N, C-alpha and C positions, 0 to 999 in steps of 0.2 A: 524496471517495474512493468507489469502488464495489467491490463484491465481484466477483471473477473465479472461474471454475471451475478454473483451474490454469495453471501455467506449464510449458512443455515443455522448454525448454533455454535456453542463453545468449541465443540469438535465436530467437524463435518467436512464435506467435500466442496471444493470450489471449482467451477468451470473456468479454466484459464485459456481456453481456445486450443487445448492440446487433445490428443486422442482420448486420454483418460483424465477425469477430474483429479485435482490434488487434495490430499488430506491436509487440513490445517487445524491446528490447536491454537485457540486464542483466549486471552483473559478478558475479552471485550464484554462478555455477559455481565461482568461486575459493573460496567459503566453504561451499557446500552441494552435496553430490553430486547430479548430475542426476537419479538415481533418486528422490531425496527431493523433487524439484521437480515431477516429472511428474504431471499430472492432480490437482494439489493445490490446494484452495481457497486463495485469497489475497485481500488487500485491495490495490486498485490506485488510484493517483491518476491521474485521467484528464484534468484540465484544465490540465496543463502544456503549454507550446508544444512541438510535436513537435521533436525534436532529432536530429541525425545523430550516431550513435555507431558507431565501427568501420566507418564508411562506409555504414551502414544507418540509415534513419529509425526512430526509436522514438517511439511514440504514447502511452505511459503509463509509470508508475513503480510497481514492486512495493514496497509498504511493509513494512519490516522492523525488528525490534528490533535494535539495533546497539551494540556496544562495540568497543574496539580489538582485543579477542581473539576476538570471535564475532559472527556475524550469523545471524538466523533469521527466516523469513517469518512475519508476523503471521497469526493464525488467526481467521477469522470464525466466528460461531456455527454450530453443526452444521446448523441448518435453513435457513441462508441460501442464496440462489441468485444466479447471475450477474446483475448489474445492480442488486442491492439497494443502496440509498444508506446511507452511513455518516453518522450524526448525532451531534451533541454537544449535550446539553441546555444551553440558554442561548445557543447560537450558531446561531440559526435563520436562514433566508433561502435564497435561490436562489444556488447556486455560480456564479461567473463561468464563462462558456462556455470561456474560455481566460485563464489568468493572464498578465498583461503582464510579460514577463521584465525589462523596463526598470524596472519599479516594485519588483522583488525581493520580491513578496508572499510566495512560498513561503519564501524565505530569512529573512523576518521572523518567520513563524509557526513554522517548523520547530523552533527551539530549545525551544518549549513542547510539543512532542510527546515524551512520556516513557512508560516502562513503570513502573507502580506496583510496590511490594513484593509485591502480590498477583498481579501479572502482567497487569493491565489496561492497555490502550492508553489514554493520557490526552492531552487538550489542555487546558492551563492547569488541570490537576488534575481535569478532568471526563472520565468514561469515554466512549470512542468506542462507539457502539452501532449494531447493524444489527437492525432489527425489534424494538427494545427489549432486545436481549441484547448483552452486552459482547464487544468484540473483545479477544483476548488474545495474549500471547506464550506459546509452549509451555513454555519452561524459563527464559528470561531474566527478570531482575528488576532494577528500579532503574537502567535504562539509557535511552538515547535511542532515537528512532525516526527512520529515514531512508528 
């Protein structure tokens, strides 16, 4: 996952620190008012295979704390910038350029994405970090990440 400078709407472009912004389609507008999404830093999964949603190609996924009742965009550390890499101690290596959807890699690891009681984004109990600082959920605790 990489940090983005913000998401503008249900479909829009996100600055992911690459030469061109990425087009992203999200269903977040059902859960989060557009005003709260605009120009907001977020954590984005970039190596999913692009998928057509609502007839438009989406090239990334905004990572969110999620429960049946609520969804909120994960918050990167304050000094992060677009393109900063998310790391998890003990899980080093180079990310695949694109996850093979037939191998269901994301589907296999996603259940281990959780928000701790302290609000930290975790993978298998280890915090997600950007430049050594923890990625957090604003208010949600003890829930999944999608």
